[in-house]
N, C-alpha and C positions, 0 to 999 in steps of 0.2 A: 504494498500499500505505498510507503513513504518512497520508492521508488516511482512508482506511477504519479505521485503527487508533485515528488520532486520535478520532473518530467515536464507535469504540464503549466507547472508554474513558469519554466521554461521556455516555454514555448507561447503563454500569455505577456511572457516577460519580449518576447522574440515578436510581439506583436499580431499573434492568434486570435482572429476575432469569433474563432469556435475551435473545441475539441470535441472529435470525434471517437468514444472508445467499442471497440469490439465488443469484448465478452458483453452481456447485462449482470453490473456488479452490483446495484442496486447502492438506494441513496445514505443509507449506512458504512458505505465502502467510504466515501469520499468526508462522510464527518468523522469518522473515529480517529481522526491521525490529530497530533499539534499542527501540522501546515495549513489544515483548514483554518484556523483561527489568527488572524482575522479573515474569513473566505473571499477574498477578493478575487473578483473575475474568474470564480470556479461554476459559478450558474451558467458559464457559456460549454460545459463541458456537458455533451448530450449524449446518450446511448444508442447503438445502430436498434432497428429491430429486428425482431428473428425472422424477417425475412430474407429470402436468397433468390437470387435471378442469374440466369446462363446469362454469359459474357463470354464473347472474343476475347480469347488471350494471345496477342501477337507474340512471336518470336518464343515460343514457351512446346517443350515436347505435349502437354496436354493443350489443344486449341481450343476447347471449350472449359469454361469453369462454373462453377456456383460460388458466388462472393454476393455481401452486403451491398445492394445500391446504395445506401448512404457514402463508402468506398469509393463509391465511381467518380462525387466530387471532389474529393481531397487534394490538394497541391502538394501536400508533404505527407507522409505515410511513418510511423518510427515503429518500430517493431518492440516491445519488451518480454523476454522472456519470463513465462511464471515460473520463480525458485519454488519449489514442494519443501515442504518439510518432514516429512512423513519417514516412518520406519523403511519403506521399500526402494526410497530414492540414496542416490550416491549423487555425490557432486564432485570434481577433477577439477583441477587446477594448478597452472604452473607458476609456481612461488620462486622469481628470482631476484635472488640478495645481493 
């Protein structure tokens, strides 16, 4: 949550008029962090509908794919990985000292 809010804040600071999120997170996601206080600009965060549309994907191995229609209108797409924290997940990284 903190990473998503920090990225949303950076987007707003850079001049984004609206932010569209792909997963339906619910209102508690955006209000459960100290970063939302004061909540300046976060009202411009909108969630995608659950609907998908088929669209042509140029220069891809799959020529047609299903996407959320709201994503077809964005100027910039920021992809954030979802960090998992339950027992069945592992995380590896390269540490350079």
